[in-house]
MARSE-758658 format. One record per residue: residue number from 1; x, y, z of N, C-alpha, C in turn. Coordinates in steps of 0.001 Angstrom, whole numbers, plus 500000, padded with zeros to 6 digits. Layout:
<recs>
 num    nxx    nyy    nzz   caxx   cayy   cazz    cxx    cyy    czz
 NUM      X      Y      Z      X      Y      Z      X      Y      Z
...
</recs>
This chain:
<recs>
 num    nxx    nyy    nzz   caxx   cayy   cazz    cxx    cyy    czz
   1 494115 482162 452930 494726 481935 454742 495792 482994 455103
   2 494990 483405 456420 495948 484002 456940 497156 484287 457328
   3 498092 484971 456816 499425 484770 457096 499581 485766 458575
   4 500229 484962 459228 500682 485466 460946 501759 486409 461088
   5 502113 487464 461727 503321 487868 461827 503988 487864 463163
   6 504912 488236 463050 505837 487944 464773 504888 489203 465160
   7 504328 489958 464867 503507 490723 465807 502509 490478 466795
   8 501945 489485 465801 500941 488821 466024 501059 488082 467716
   9 501943 487648 467828 502433 487114 468819 503263 487806 469952
  10 503598 489063 469801 503975 490079 470354 502992 490852 471139
  11 503193 491790 472382 502156 492539 473176 502957 493881 473966
  12 502148 494432 474560 503030 495197 475281 503211 495339 476634
  13 504098 495550 477352 503764 495352 478770 503327 496740 479964
  14 502378 497209 479533 501647 498443 480203 500872 498300 480786
  15 500044 497193 480738 498694 496539 481639 498602 497838 482231
  16 497662 498941 481724 497050 500303 482273 498025 500341 483023
  17 499069 500692 483250 499457 501476 484016 499832 503082 483446
  18 499428 503112 482511 499910 504598 481923 498095 505380 481971
  19 497326 504538 482712 496165 505240 482896 495895 505887 484252
  20 495520 507280 483948 495608 507960 485824 494646 507046 486875
  21 495516 506965 487913 494531 506243 488884 493580 507402 489739
  22 492434 507057 490187 491363 507602 490944 492406 507919 492287
  23 493122 507407 492709 494086 507562 494048 494826 509059 493488
  24 495482 508933 492237 496055 510517 491994 495614 511553 492088
  25 494344 511906 491673 493695 513033 492176 493506 513564 493675
  26 492977 512220 494319 492554 512139 495675 493402 512825 496449
  27 494540 512483 496104 495975 512169 496922 496668 513923 496438
  28 496488 514256 495543 496777 515642 495131 495853 516786 495867
  29 494439 516162 495880 493880 517278 496864 494208 517560 498121
  30 494673 515882 498545 494841 515754 499923 495852 516628 500292
  31 496916 516908 499431 498153 517457 499247 498314 518924 499506
  32 497150 519942 498747 496883 520958 498950 496230 521323 500064
  33 495389 520681 500446 494732 520726 501681 495489 520976 502618
  34 496675 519940 502768 497406 519861 503915 498475 520870 504039
  35 498847 521166 502585 500048 522408 502499 499212 523484 503282
  36 498141 523943 502658 497304 525327 503175 497285 525583 504742
  37 496873 523977 505129 497174 523906 506485 498261 524095 507442
  38 499497 523870 506904 500664 523815 507263 500941 525344 507286
  39 500539 525861 506147 500963 527306 505848 500311 528419 507319
  40 498915 527984 507208 498160 528587 507998 498665 528560 509828
  41 499320 527637 509916 499652 527025 511347 501152 527873 511553
  42 501798 527652 510409 503317 528065 510809 503152 529981 510911
  43 502281 530663 509720 502163 532024 509714 501000 532316 511063
  44 501005 531782 511682 499503 532127 512593 500692 531746 514267
  45 501467 530513 514152 502291 530394 515239 503590 531473 515700
  46 503960 532179 514553 504716 532915 514215 503926 534251 514717
  47 502836 534751 514453 502548 536284 514435 502222 535936 516064
  48 501520 534656 516306 500934 534609 518068 502098 534145 519049
  49 503491 533496 518583 504064 533311 519350 504057 531922 520028
  50 502813 531223 519122 502619 529549 519738 503291 528573 519376
  51 504178 528030 520463 504770 526722 520214 504325 525642 519560
  52 502899 525639 520271 502249 524441 519570 501818 524635 518372
  53 501355 525863 517823 501090 525963 516551 502033 525896 515148
  54 503292 526209 515358 504355 525937 515024 504869 524389 515272
  55 505117 523879 516016 505041 522432 516307 504046 521318 514840
  56 502833 522069 515211 501595 521155 514481 501967 521487 512782
  57 502716 522752 512641 502618 523345 511190 503849 522536 510485
  58 504555 522146 511377 505794 521654 510935 505768 519807 510407
  59 504710 519526 511890 504329 518073 511497 503472 517866 510175
  60 502893 518829 510171 501775 518963 508657 502966 518910 507298
  61 504162 519966 507691 505072 520193 506628 505574 518179 506574
  62 505993 517590 507627 506705 516604 507448 505312 515090 506716
  63 504145 515399 507063 503277 514581 505915 503288 515185 505062
  64 502791 516391 504406 502794 516766 502944 504073 516066 502130
  65 505392 516206 502719 506228 515377 502068 505944 514171 502032
  66 505390 513303 502849 505311 512023 502619 504029 511766 501283
  67 503486 512568 501534 501843 512422 500512 502762 512736 499285
  68 503767 513305 499021 504196 514005 497905 504937 512747 496931
  69 505526 511674 498119 505937 510715 497589 505047 509623 496919
  70 503454 509592 497469 503007 509240 496697 502196 509570 495501
  71 502707 511348 495222 501695 511561 494298 503188 511138 492978
  72 504328 511647 493605 505389 511128 492756 505287 509867 492069
  73 505120 508516 492948 504996 507524 492201 504231 507378 491417
  74 502708 507865 491439 501945 507383 490291 502334 508352 489324
  75 502642 509465 489285 503230 510227 488324 504177 509381 487087
  76 505109 509039 488321 506382 508410 487297 505627 507083 486457
  77 505176 505856 487602 504336 504717 486991 503783 504973 485854
  78 503296 506455 485886 502102 506605 484263 502828 507167 483384
  79 504184 508108 483459 504981 508432 482554 505960 507600 481605
  80 506255 506702 482389 507230 505221 482473 506602 504150 481591
  81 505152 503806 481673 504590 502712 481709 505016 501745 480632
  82 505364 502661 479547 505760 502146 477981 507189 502074 478323
  83 508108 502293 479026 509491 502101 478692 509426 500625 478995
  84 510730 500578 477899 511100 498875 477337 512334 498564 478904
  85 512825 499384 479204 513794 499066 480277 512925 498210 481872
  86 511101 498352 481393 510824 497627 483289 510327 496276 482429
  87 510604 495453 482651 510215 493735 481875 508450 493619 482367
  88 508140 494339 483346 506584 493790 483379 506020 495170 483674
  89 506009 496257 482974 505945 497629 483342 506584 498427 484630
  90 505311 499097 485133 506162 500213 486168 504963 500207 487306
  91 503997 498623 487360 503219 498231 488289 503423 498423 489564
  92 505103 497843 489991 505880 497869 491456 506144 499040 491736
  93 506351 499861 491199 506180 501468 491500 505513 502233 492306
  94 504264 501646 492405 503149 501518 493262 503323 501116 494884
  95 504059 499886 494689 504335 499032 495900 505815 499594 496564
  96 506156 500270 495319 507887 500863 495879 507558 502094 496887
  97 506320 503226 496180 506142 504133 496626 505030 504021 498198
  98 504424 502806 498552 503784 502861 499455 504889 502316 500414
  99 505962 501291 500123 506910 501134 501103 507813 502072 501292
 100 508217 503172 500648 508675 504329 501108 507911 504964 502332
 101 506820 504857 501981 506043 506160 502780 505877 505000 504116
 102 505855 503902 503996 505848 503016 505248 506796 503086 506115
 103 508065 503218 505290 508940 503791 506426 509120 505164 507187
 104 508738 505989 506187 508638 507071 506989 507562 507321 508028
 105 506655 506724 508199 505677 506109 509121 506417 505531 510293
 106 507156 504545 510104 507536 503827 511145 508951 505187 511730
 107 509374 506060 510796 510501 506979 511701 509164 507969 512492
 108 508682 508293 511833 507740 508961 512273 507101 508691 513964
 109 506836 507262 514155 506482 506258 514993 507474 506754 516497
 110 508575 506347 515980 509872 506511 516630 509881 507561 517136
 111 510089 509049 516319 509971 510137 517025 508789 510449 517722
 112 507764 510057 517483 506515 510528 518544 506753 509947 520149
 113 507687 508358 519631 507620 507629 520927 508845 508454 521981
 114 509735 508468 521316 511210 509510 522013 510310 510899 522612
 115 509814 511582 521454 509244 513043 521979 508464 512625 523481
 116 507599 511550 523118 506525 511515 524728 507011 510826 525700
 117 508152 510170 525677 509093 509347 526718 509752 510776 527399
 118 510447 511642 526510 511232 512687 527339 510078 513538 528073
 119 508839 513978 527678 507833 514543 528158 507278 513940 529369
 120 507415 512510 529130 506718 511930 530098 508019 511949 531647
 121 508994 511895 531386 510154 512218 532361 510120 513393 532703
 122 509768 514423 531827 510316 515574 531960 508923 516553 531206
 123 508107 516556 532356 507237 517297 531700 507074 518755 531213
 124 506620 519497 530707 506297 520488 530256 505223 521621 530334
 125 505160 522560 530282 504140 523735 530569 503217 523470 529454
 126 502180 523430 529548 501448 523449 528292 500145 524586 528344
 127 500081 525180 527117 499092 526024 526883 497952 525744 526616
 128 497142 524985 527484 495855 524313 527076 494719 524467 526190
 129 494549 526069 526078 493561 526279 525346 494088 526394 523882
 130 495220 526717 523493 495468 526822 522216 495922 525505 521695
 131 496194 524587 522639 496710 523441 522079 495579 522286 521865
 132 494811 522938 522330 493227 522095 522489 492733 522607 520943
 133 492852 523748 520753 492298 524717 519638 493044 523813 518148
 134 494315 523755 518280 495172 523447 517281 494475 521902 517260
 135 494605 520817 517916 494076 519804 517633 492660 519537 517276
 136 491940 520110 517609 490629 520301 517121 490422 520348 515590
 137 491698 521717 515151 491718 522140 514046 491870 520700 512893
 138 493010 520644 514110 494057 519566 512374 493294 518403 512770
 139 492374 517972 513982 491333 516205 513644 490349 516739 512449
 140 489636 518072 512484 488619 518523 511297 489506 518416 509810
 141 490627 519048 509780 491425 518628 508360 491564 517476 508234
 142 491953 516933 509154 492644 515358 508346 491379 514165 508671
 143 490228 514642 509094 488750 514315 509045 488838 513873 507680
 144 488557 515616 506637 488213 515992 505830 489026 515135 504390
 145 490614 514945 504950 491404 514118 504066 490978 512491 503922
 146 490809 512168 505198 490446 510487 504974 489191 510457 504410
 147 488029 511047 504765 486790 510992 503766 487600 511011 502176
 148 488259 512182 501918 488782 512349 500494 489284 511009 499990
 149 490181 510518 500332 491047 509183 500440 490134 507982 500157
 150 488977 508223 501406 488380 507170 501583 489452 505710 502061
 151 488875 504666 501910 489241 503527 502308 489502 502650 501444
 152 490034 502674 499835 490025 502047 498562 491628 501429 499094
 153 492193 502115 499886 493556 501569 500107 493988 500396 500823
 154 492565 500051 501699 492919 498706 502252 493029 497702 501818
 155 493595 496832 502154 493696 495000 501643 493092 494046 502676
 156 492254 493744 502504 491396 492331 503367 492199 491726 503510
 157 492625 491153 504698 493455 490120 504981 492773 488483 505535
 158 492974 487494 504858 492319 486293 504733 493229 485552 505144
 159 493910 485416 505912 495240 484317 506258 495020 483138 506933
 160 495272 482201 505904 495242 480362 506595 496931 480064 506745
 161 497451 480950 506235 498685 480327 506642 499850 481916 507407
 162 500880 481756 507756 501726 482942 508476 501204 484386 507466
 163 502082 484199 506252 502450 484880 505505 501453 485317 504075
 164 500091 483890 504321 499757 484159 502879 498573 484948 503353
 165 498861 486441 502662 497446 487398 502951 497094 487441 501620
 166 495910 488319 501823 495077 489468 500422 494266 487936 499852
 167 492842 488123 499895 492430 487051 499175 492702 486709 497979
 168 492518 487804 497114 492857 487634 495622 493567 488474 495246
 169 493238 489802 495978 492884 491423 495172 494119 492127 496470
 170 495249 492549 495830 495982 493804 496701 495903 495063 495759
 171 495125 495715 496844 494592 497213 496150 495952 498377 496386
 172 495370 498896 495873 496656 500522 495682 497208 500641 496895
 173 498676 500278 496859 499368 500372 498156 499853 501812 498001
 174 500145 502124 497203 500568 503995 497333 499090 504604 498349
 175 497890 504274 497344 496900 504798 498016 496599 504507 499571
 176 496991 503194 500056 496717 502733 501278 497870 503519 502210
 177 498944 503646 501631 500043 504909 502621 499462 505799 502669
 178 499086 506354 501883 498644 507979 501983 497352 508573 502702
 179 496802 507125 502941 495247 506699 503706 495802 506306 505088
 180 496963 506022 505573 497674 505542 506745 498137 506955 507035
 181 499196 507593 506372 499193 509050 506996 498018 509810 507357
 182 497476 510209 506693 496187 511123 507210 495379 510211 508321
 183 495392 508892 508505 494648 508150 509294 496020 508453 510884
 184 497068 508219 510646 497969 508748 511556 497635 510330 512325
 185 497651 511352 511582 497411 512504 511625 495875 512221 512833
 186 495195 512013 511851 493646 512044 512912 493822 511234 514073
 187 494514 510137 514123 494841 509652 515437 495344 510583 516294
 188 496300 510773 515824 497359 512251 516856 496669 513235 517612
 189 495584 513477 516797 494242 515003 517401 493605 513720 518185
 190 492958 512597 517797 492340 512314 518681 492565 512050 520340
 191 493830 511710 520223 494218 511157 521336 495109 512981 521950
 192 495276 513719 521264 495613 514862 522036 494513 515333 522213
 193 493337 515190 522207 492096 516055 522242 491911 515772 523984
 194 491900 514188 523760 491418 513132 524789 492460 514130 526649
 195 493852 513349 525921 494784 513980 526584 494892 515387 527308
 196 494480 516507 526184 494997 517834 526911 493551 517884 527631
 197 491833 517599 527077 490739 517698 528457 491030 517211 529840
 198 492025 515912 529670 492073 515454 530752 493252 515951 531668
 199 493888 516708 531181 495428 517337 531931 494581 518452 532184
 200 493604 519429 531337 493001 520732 531844 492099 520638 532902
 201 491279 519686 533080 489944 519641 533971 490412 518554 535217
 202 491181 517361 534996 491224 516500 535929 492925 516867 536292
 203 493201 517531 535949 495157 517610 536070 496056 516424 536000
 204 495538 515600 535298 496284 514449 534972 497304 514727 533820
 205 498258 515598 533870 499383 515728 533154 499886 515200 531976
 206 499897 513851 532980 500772 512715 532279 499946 512056 530985
 207 498599 512283 531211 497770 511893 529834 498691 512344 528263
 208 498628 513258 528793 499863 514095 527281 500204 513091 526586
 209 502008 512946 527038 502720 511932 526549 502676 510871 526741
 210 501827 510167 527716 501001 508522 527337 500564 508432 525884
 211 499303 509199 525787 499012 509646 524564 499565 509656 523291
 212 500754 509805 523601 501790 510102 522241 502209 508688 522143
 213 502594 508089 523189 502880 506922 523325 502110 506203 522484
 214 500667 505895 522884 499770 505094 522191 500001 505112 521069
 215 499895 506540 520641 499447 506861 518953 500634 506014 518332
 216 501509 506159 519377 503279 505656 518016 503172 504153 517647
 217 502831 503593 518974 502438 501771 519093 501834 501685 517650
 218 500237 501985 517675 499289 501998 516580 500011 502648 515193
 219 500478 503654 514893 501330 504123 514349 502544 503272 513426
 220 503303 502669 514690 504065 501348 514343 503538 500586 513527
 221 502407 499899 514170 501899 498910 513939 501272 498878 512257
 222 500780 500179 512028 500163 500324 510581 501389 500119 509921
 223 502575 500819 509992 503670 500959 509177 504419 499464 508832
 224 504365 498808 509956 504385 497129 509919 504060 496397 509005
 225 502758 496619 508786 501820 495920 508007 501967 496435 506759
 226 502053 497721 506571 502132 498450 505371 503856 497954 504873
 227 504289 497553 505270 506020 496909 504961 506084 495725 504438
 228 505181 495262 505483 504320 493494 505120 504432 493299 503701
 229 503088 494132 503195 502422 493841 502079 503123 494634 500927
 230 503816 495356 501236 504574 496425 499894 506455 495363 499727
 231 506759 495131 501021 507964 494099 500382 507475 492880 500056
 232 506360 492417 500224 506241 491099 499685 505767 491265 497575
 233 505222 492209 497465 504996 492806 495971 506578 492771 495417
 234 507390 493735 496406 508870 493737 495990 510005 492875 496008
 235 509278 491857 496312 510396 490576 496460 509591 489510 495970
 236 508646 489713 494891 508231 488457 494182 507695 487557 494492
 237 507060 487954 496583 506532 486681 497035 505359 486174 495994
 238 505421 485069 496271 503856 483916 496128 502999 484703 495875
 239 501607 484616 494682 500351 484825 495338 499840 484325 496391
 240 498240 484585 496546 497918 483750 497715 497705 482245 497417
 241 497521 481260 498349 497125 479947 497695 495818 479636 497308
 242 495202 480342 497717 494109 480324 497059 493712 480415 495328
 243 494829 481951 494803 494954 481850 493823 495587 481202 492324
 244 496568 480361 493391 497745 479449 492657 496832 478428 492533
 245 495853 477682 493921 495150 476011 493335 493745 476637 492404
 246 493735 477925 491893 492513 477756 491189 493552 477214 489748
 247 494243 478248 489704 495431 477828 488208 495550 476425 488152
 248 496223 475832 489273 496731 474315 489185 495219 473328 488986
 249 494102 473612 489381 492880 473080 489452 492415 473068 488034
 250 492740 474518 487063 492234 474286 485980 492863 473678 484848
 251 494448 473424 485026 495181 472806 484153 494995 471434 484306
 252 494715 470791 485944 494332 469933 485884 493047 468850 485563
 253 492611 469469 485095 491276 469020 484921 490861 468090 484032
 254 492172 467811 483122 491829 466996 482321 492190 465233 482610
 255 492651 465584 483986 493264 464247 484596 494148 463788 483760
 256 494628 464533 482979 496173 463448 482486 497238 464771 482729
 257 496805 466230 482934 498162 467165 482607 497978 467273 483960
 258 499779 467192 484332 499930 467694 485943 500894 468989 485760
 259 500742 469867 487034 501645 471111 486780 502597 470826 487985
 260 503890 470812 487405 505155 470827 487897 505634 471789 488382
 261 505766 472993 487929 506436 474246 488566 505262 475460 488835
 262 504975 476376 489749 504165 477012 489315 504379 478021 489902
 263 504680 479619 489447 504796 480924 490095 504171 481993 489163
 264 503581 482172 490317 502782 483801 490423 503005 484431 491336
 265 503214 485749 490606 503602 486756 491550 502877 488453 490845
 266 502889 488884 491607 501984 490389 491343 503187 491313 490961
 267 502738 491782 489635 503592 493073 489006 502901 494155 489166
 268 501738 494460 489921 501134 495671 489685 499780 495270 490896
 269 498964 496754 491052 497626 496508 491695 496760 495530 490906
 270 496524 494480 491405 495136 493667 490961 495530 492572 489842
 271 497143 492772 489738 497429 492178 488045 498501 491357 488553
 272 498767 489747 487993 499380 489135 488083 500112 488677 486790
 273 501814 487889 487505 502184 487400 486000 501946 485983 486843
 274 502462 485131 485726 502516 483509 485914 503428 482563 484961
 275 504321 481848 485707 505120 480653 484859 504618 479359 485578
 276 503673 478583 484482 503491 477385 484600 504207 476459 483487
 277 504320 475440 484560 505386 473831 484103 504347 472920 483925
 278 504033 472215 482471 503247 470994 482636 503765 470371 482246
 279 503161 468485 482567 503787 467445 482264 502606 466941 481511
 280 502160 466213 481062 501333 465286 480348 501785 464314 479622
 281 500894 463330 479388 500856 461981 478265 500584 462600 476890
 282 499582 463568 476930 498660 463974 475339 498860 465178 475914
 283 499711 466106 475937 499800 467677 476412 498675 468569 475165
 284 498504 469300 475723 497575 470271 474851 498936 471389 474805
 285 498479 472513 473320 499184 473624 473415 499479 474478 474294
 286 500049 475470 474392 499947 476736 475590 498853 477106 475537
 287 498427 477380 474040 497285 478312 473747 496233 477573 474667
 288 495745 476413 474458 494793 475396 475213 494655 475760 476320
 289 496187 475589 477182 496492 475181 478740 495814 476872 479060
 290 496014 478277 478068 495573 479671 478811 494211 479817 478501
 291 493974 478846 477647 492063 479030 477439 491678 478518 478798
 292 492149 478197 479717 491252 477043 480463 491435 477598 481561
 293 492526 478901 481604 492936 479398 482948 491487 480676 483222
 294 491386 480584 484439 490613 481622 484867 490327 483137 484419
 295 489933 484053 484245 490314 485153 483676 489712 486438 484568
 296 489434 485823 485761 488571 486800 486735 489717 487051 487843
 297 491233 486880 487364 492202 487159 488656 492977 487433 488411
 298 493349 488390 487011 494164 489520 486922 495520 489005 486489
 299 495395 487763 485838 496633 487440 485017 496894 488120 483648
 300 498018 488620 483596 497993 489704 482483 499803 489117 481409
 301 500149 488298 482278 501533 487921 481245 501738 486481 482221
 302 501288 485699 480618 501374 484060 480853 502443 483635 480311
 303 503469 482662 481047 504574 481728 480339 504334 480283 480329
 304 503856 479419 479331 503585 478156 480091 504238 477203 479256
 305 505108 476475 480082 506435 475060 479507 505003 473899 479247
 306 505359 473192 478167 504631 472055 477873 505572 471043 477898
 307 505639 469663 478391 506575 468528 478435 505980 467307 478321
 308 506434 466443 477569 505526 465601 477268 505797 463897 477880
 309 505551 463307 479152 505694 462123 479538 505381 460800 479242
 310 506615 460652 478308 506494 459123 477722 506663 457178 478770
 311 506278 457908 480005 506454 456632 480795 505092 456095 480810
 312 504495 454765 481084 503436 454511 481036 502900 454632 482187
 313 501444 454797 482556 500748 455246 483547 500909 456554 483856
 314 500239 457449 484982 499933 458775 484989 501122 459930 484652
 315 500777 460441 484651 501848 462178 484580 502662 461947 486118
 316 501786 461913 486902 502838 462489 487934 501898 461324 488636
 317 502720 460371 489275 502544 459366 489880 502442 459421 491211
</recs>
């Protein structure tokens, strides 16, 4: 007869967070490209006396700093995955990195709107050829970065209620934040090219600051979207209703058991923890209930409370 040890019922809380994520390597590549482009623009700006090149170089520096937060979050989560001070591992560091980057996106949007409003009221002379060259160069570099990061950071929304987003999977918020940063840069370059061409060939100088305001609004929307999704994870928002319904249906399939309390929340990208309270006249064991739960929804930490109903009739009338 096999004798069980206490360790047979214990497990770690790493949940694969110690493994290097694909987004980490991609983010480091993008940081390197951004840093090189930043140095080239700053040096060229000083050598040729171009304020446009200097301004874009400083803009690149700000995004390199923001992307560094993403890289730090990946590394920190991986190196501290097994640390006992983290109750459910370091999965939420991913969301924290995304939240911090979303705050910076919001700050960039405010700065863009402020600077554009000032230029709309007080137009400045534009050196069109240099400015267009910088914008095209920036678009090419950011286009390469967008391709490298891909769209794996996107979260697909299927909302049937106001805050019930994400069907079942919450993608890498850290990667999503990095993706939004390079998209913001690419968008800025596209709008700048359109505005500068309109100003140079049609005299519509006001298009330049106006496109800056349009870009600020779009970046602010991305920031809000990312703040909402990452904030939900950090505040232990309940998992999507469809996921909770799957768990409840699985538990109550025998017709006797009833779920009286159900908490399911994200503890990392695509992984969830659950606490389920059950009452039944003839309850199963916690292990039997766990065996009923679907395995495809990313449950990695489950606590089940079983109560026996001694009253006649159904457990839940």
